[in-house]
Each structure stands twice: as C-alpha cells, then as structure tokens.
C-alpha positions as CSV (number, residue, x, y, z in Angstrom):
1,X,26.3,-27.5,-1.8
2,X,27.9,-31.0,-1.3
3,X,31.1,-29.5,-1.7
4,X,30.4,-26.6,1.0
5,X,29.2,-29.4,3.5
6,X,32.5,-31.4,2.9
7,X,34.8,-28.9,3.0
8,X,33.0,-27.3,6.4
9,X,33.2,-31.2,8.0
10,X,37.0,-31.3,6.9
11,X,38.1,-27.9,8.7
12,X,35.3,-27.7,11.3
13,X,33.3,-24.1,12.4
14,X,36.1,-21.7,13.4
15,X,34.9,-18.3,15.6
16,X,35.6,-16.4,12.2
17,X,32.8,-18.3,10.4
18,X,30.2,-17.4,12.9
19,X,31.4,-13.6,13.1
20,X,31.3,-14.0,9.0
21,X,27.5,-15.0,9.4
22,X,26.8,-12.6,11.8
23,X,27.9,-9.8,10.3
24,X,25.8,-10.8,7.1
25,X,23.0,-11.0,9.3
26,X,23.4,-7.8,10.6
27,X,23.9,-6.1,7.5
28,X,20.3,-7.9,5.9
29,X,18.9,-6.4,9.3
30,X,20.4,-2.5,9.0
31,X,18.8,-2.8,5.3
32,X,15.7,-4.0,6.0
33,X,15.1,-1.2,9.2
34,X,15.9,1.1,6.4
35,X,13.2,0.1,4.1
36,X,10.7,-1.5,6.1
37,X,7.3,0.2,5.7
38,X,8.7,2.1,2.4
39,X,7.7,1.3,-1.1
40,X,11.5,0.7,-1.2
41,X,11.0,-2.9,0.7
42,X,8.7,-3.8,-2.3
43,X,11.2,-2.6,-5.1
44,X,13.7,-4.8,-2.9
45,X,11.8,-7.7,-3.2
46,X,11.3,-7.3,-6.6
47,X,14.8,-7.8,-7.0
48,X,15.2,-10.7,-4.8
49,X,12.7,-12.3,-7.1
50,X,14.5,-11.4,-10.3
51,X,17.8,-12.9,-8.7
52,X,16.1,-16.1,-7.6
53,X,14.3,-16.7,-10.6
54,X,18.0,-16.3,-12.4
55,X,19.3,-19.0,-10.4
56,X,16.6,-21.2,-10.8
57,X,16.6,-20.7,-14.4
58,X,20.1,-21.5,-14.7
59,X,19.9,-25.0,-12.6
60,X,16.7,-25.7,-14.6
61,X,18.8,-25.2,-18.0
62,X,16.6,-22.8,-19.4
63,X,18.5,-21.1,-21.6
64,X,16.7,-18.5,-23.1
65,X,15.0,-17.4,-19.8
66,X,18.4,-17.4,-18.1
67,X,19.8,-15.3,-20.4
68,X,17.1,-12.6,-20.7
69,X,17.5,-12.7,-16.7
70,X,21.1,-12.0,-17.0
71,X,20.9,-9.4,-19.2
72,X,18.4,-7.5,-17.0
73,X,20.3,-8.0,-13.7
74,X,23.3,-6.4,-15.4
75,X,21.4,-3.2,-15.1
76,X,20.0,-3.8,-11.8
77,X,22.8,-2.1,-9.6
78,X,22.6,1.0,-11.8
79,X,18.9,1.1,-10.7
80,X,19.4,0.3,-7.2
81,X,21.4,3.6,-7.2
82,X,18.6,5.4,-8.3
83,X,15.5,3.7,-6.8
84,X,17.1,3.4,-3.6
85,X,18.9,6.9,-3.3
86,X,17.2,7.7,-0.2
87,X,17.5,4.2,1.8
88,X,21.0,4.2,1.1
89,X,21.7,7.7,1.7
90,X,20.0,7.2,5.3
91,X,21.5,3.9,5.9
92,X,25.2,5.7,5.7
93,X,24.3,8.5,7.5
94,X,22.8,6.0,10.1
95,X,25.9,4.0,10.1
96,X,28.2,7.3,10.4
97,X,26.5,8.9,13.1
98,X,26.7,5.8,15.1
99,X,30.1,6.3,15.6
100,X,30.5,9.8,15.3
101,X,27.5,11.4,16.4
102,X,26.8,14.0,19.1
103,X,26.2,12.2,22.7
104,X,24.3,14.5,25.0
105,X,24.5,13.4,28.7
106,X,21.4,11.3,30.1
107,X,20.6,14.3,32.3
108,X,20.6,16.9,29.5
109,X,18.8,14.4,27.2
110,X,16.2,13.9,29.9
111,X,15.8,17.6,30.4
112,X,15.1,18.1,26.6
113,X,12.1,15.4,26.7
114,X,10.7,16.9,30.0
115,X,10.7,20.5,28.4
116,X,9.7,19.2,24.8
117,X,6.6,17.1,26.3
118,X,5.4,20.1,28.6
119,X,5.6,22.5,25.7
120,X,3.6,20.4,23.5
121,X,0.7,19.5,25.5
122,X,0.3,23.2,26.6
123,X,0.7,24.4,22.9
124,X,-2.1,21.5,22.4
125,X,-4.7,22.9,24.7
126,X,-4.2,26.1,23.2
127,X,-4.9,24.7,19.9
128,X,-1.3,26.5,18.7
129,X,0.0,24.2,15.6
130,X,3.7,23.0,16.3
131,X,6.2,20.6,14.6
132,X,9.2,20.2,16.8
133,X,12.2,18.0,15.5
134,X,14.9,16.9,17.8
135,X,18.5,15.4,16.5
136,X,19.3,11.7,17.5
137,X,22.9,10.3,15.6
138,X,22.0,11.9,12.5
139,X,22.8,15.9,12.0
140,X,20.0,18.1,11.1
141,X,22.1,21.3,10.6
142,X,21.4,21.4,7.3
143,X,18.0,21.9,8.2
144,X,18.6,25.0,10.6
145,X,19.9,26.6,7.8
146,X,16.3,27.2,6.3
147,X,15.1,28.9,9.4
148,X,16.2,31.4,12.0
149,X,18.7,31.2,14.1
150,X,18.0,30.7,17.9
151,X,20.8,29.3,19.9
152,X,19.0,29.1,23.2
153,X,18.4,26.4,26.1
154,X,15.5,24.6,25.8
155,X,12.5,25.4,27.9
156,X,9.0,24.8,27.5
157,X,8.2,28.7,28.0
158,X,10.5,29.3,24.9
159,X,9.2,26.7,22.6
160,X,5.4,27.7,23.4
161,X,6.1,31.4,22.6
162,X,8.1,30.7,19.2
163,X,4.8,28.7,18.0
164,X,2.1,31.8,19.4
165,X,0.4,32.2,16.5
166,X,1.6,35.9,14.7
167,X,5.0,35.6,15.6
168,X,7.5,35.6,12.9
169,X,8.8,32.3,13.9
170,X,5.5,30.2,14.6
171,X,5.4,28.9,11.0
172,X,7.9,26.1,10.1
173,X,9.8,23.7,12.8
174,X,11.9,24.5,15.8
175,X,15.1,22.2,15.8
176,X,16.4,20.9,19.3
177,X,20.1,19.9,18.2
178,X,22.6,19.3,21.2
179,X,20.3,20.1,23.7
180,X,19.5,23.5,22.3
181,X,16.9,25.4,20.1
182,X,19.3,25.7,17.4
183,X,16.7,27.2,15.0
184,X,13.0,27.9,14.6
185,X,10.7,28.6,11.5
186,X,12.8,26.2,9.3
187,X,11.4,24.3,5.9
188,X,11.2,20.6,6.2
189,X,10.9,18.2,3.3
190,X,7.2,16.6,2.9
191,X,6.3,13.0,2.4
192,X,5.5,12.1,-0.9
193,X,3.4,9.0,0.6
194,X,-0.5,9.2,1.1
195,X,-1.9,10.7,4.6
196,X,-5.3,10.8,5.8
197,X,-7.1,13.8,5.0
198,X,-7.4,14.9,8.7
199,X,-3.6,15.4,8.6
200,X,-1.7,18.6,7.3
201,X,1.7,20.1,6.0
202,X,2.6,19.7,9.4
203,X,2.6,16.2,9.7
204,X,3.6,15.7,6.2
205,X,6.8,17.7,6.9
206,X,7.2,15.4,9.9
207,X,6.6,12.2,8.3
208,X,9.2,13.2,5.4
209,X,11.9,14.6,7.5
210,X,12.0,11.3,9.7
211,X,11.8,9.0,6.6
212,X,14.9,10.4,5.5
213,X,16.9,11.1,9.1
214,X,16.6,9.2,11.9
215,X,15.3,12.2,14.0
216,X,12.1,12.6,16.4
217,X,9.5,15.1,15.5
218,X,6.6,16.0,17.6
219,X,3.7,17.2,15.9
220,X,0.6,19.1,17.7
221,X,-2.7,19.7,15.5
222,X,-3.8,23.2,15.4
223,X,-7.6,22.1,14.4
224,X,-7.7,18.9,16.8
225,X,-5.3,19.9,19.7
226,X,-4.0,16.3,19.4
227,X,0.0,15.7,19.8
228,X,1.6,13.2,17.4
229,X,5.0,11.6,17.8
230,X,6.8,10.6,14.5
231,X,9.6,8.1,14.0
232,X,10.8,6.3,11.0
233,X,8.0,7.8,9.0
234,X,5.0,6.5,11.3
235,X,2.8,9.0,12.9
236,X,1.5,7.4,16.7
237,X,-0.7,9.5,18.7
238,X,0.4,10.4,22.2
239,X,-2.8,11.0,24.9
240,X,-0.6,12.5,28.0
241,X,2.6,14.3,28.5
242,X,4.1,11.9,30.7
243,X,3.7,9.5,28.3
244,X,5.4,11.6,25.6
245,X,8.2,12.3,28.4
246,X,8.8,8.7,28.4
247,X,8.8,8.1,24.8
248,X,11.1,11.3,24.1
249,X,13.3,9.9,27.0
250,X,13.6,6.3,25.7
251,X,14.1,7.5,22.0
252,X,16.8,10.2,22.6
253,X,18.5,7.9,25.3
254,X,18.3,10.0,28.6
255,X,17.3,8.4,32.1
256,X,14.3,6.1,32.5
257,X,11.3,8.1,33.6
258,X,9.4,6.1,36.6
259,X,5.8,5.8,35.7
260,X,3.1,7.4,38.2
261,X,2.0,3.9,39.1
262,X,5.6,3.1,40.1
263,X,6.0,6.6,42.2
264,X,3.3,5.9,43.9
265,X,3.8,2.5,45.2
266,X,7.4,3.8,46.3
C-alpha cells in the first residue's frame, strides 16, 4: 500500500488513472444491477467474503486456512459460470443491445405506450387476462417463434381482440417488437422464485422473462382486474391508464407524457 502511494506521488495522477477507476466502477455497477434483487446477489457476496478471507489469512500467516481457501478459490471461476449463468447471459445481452439494439423513433414509442396502456385497462375492466411483453434493447424474436406470427401495427383494438376469451391466440403472451405486435400466444419461461398466491401463471411468466431480459411486461389479472407492470423481475400495481402510459413511455424512451395537472395548468 505504501509503495502504491509512493508511486502515485512520484508520477502524479493522470487522466487515464481517473478513467481506469471510472471503468472499474462502471463494471461493478453493471454487475450489481444485474444481480440486484436476485439469489445471485447472495452468492456473489459469498464469493467476495471468501476472497477477503483468503487475503486476510495470507496477511496473518494462517498457513492452513490460507492454503484451504486458495484451493477452494481455484474452483470458483468454474462455479461462477454455472451459478451465474443467467446474470452473465443477461449482462452480455444488455451490453450488446446497448450498442446494436433497435432504436425506434420517439413518436412510434409513445404510440406503442399509449395503445398498450389503453388496451390494458380495457382488458382489466372486462376482466380478460392478458400478458403483453415489450422489447427494449435485447431481442425477443426467439420467444416470438414459440407463438403465432401477427406482424401488425400496435393498436388497443388489436390487443383487446387478441386476448378475447375463447379465441385461438388469447392464451399466452403478445410480443411487441419494433413497434409492431410481432406474435401472440407465445410461451415465456416461468420464474423459479416465490410469489404470493394471488399471482397466477401469467405473473410468474412476466417475472421470469424480465429476470433474464431487459424487456418490460404488462400483466392484466383475470380474477382481480388489476394491471401490473413488471421490470427486472419486480411487480408493481398501476392504478390508471395515464400512469401506465407515462411509465411505459419513460421505460421505452418515447416522448414525455404531460401529467393531467400540468396540462390543466397550461
């Protein structure tokens, strides 16, 4: 440590030293964001604890403990690949999507948010269950292949019709990709985590797909007529169409929607 400070004092702090620290900080932030709120976070903390214990045992010259931890840490990289398979996959997909993902226009994105919000609360009023998945930076075309291709412009009428009970496409998820309803009746992976008994298969699917992708999901409960927004594996209830439209617009990157209070004051 003293040698490091001495070296720093001799050469001074350069701009690439600051860039180096920022890069490492950003990397840790991205990793933490991927595992936050999941069981992977506890496993990551366990790995860090083992690494710290290994360093301390070396400094304190605890030979037996240090050797045991060194042998244990030798296998950690292999265990990490298995234990953190989904977070690693999501992190790499998110990184790639940041640079090469589809970027729809703000007008188109705002229209998708508006029509989706309108349809969701119509479905909730009718007590028609629904699950609508909206693509962000990570592609969802693999999941579209599990359903029936639609390829139509997003509209509230279309979404309500798709989830009408008894129709061939009402069971499963509707996927909105690049401003269109790409497919319907799609199957999504269910979460392995525990959810309250009030949530059914649709909610488990919404949580499951948002745990492994950066997509946004809207779920309409058939039993309770409640609309939920799901993001990063977290469920939250939305009380109005305007609120859902604003949230979706913000998450998808569309034009900001003015609140009713702002509009009345203008």
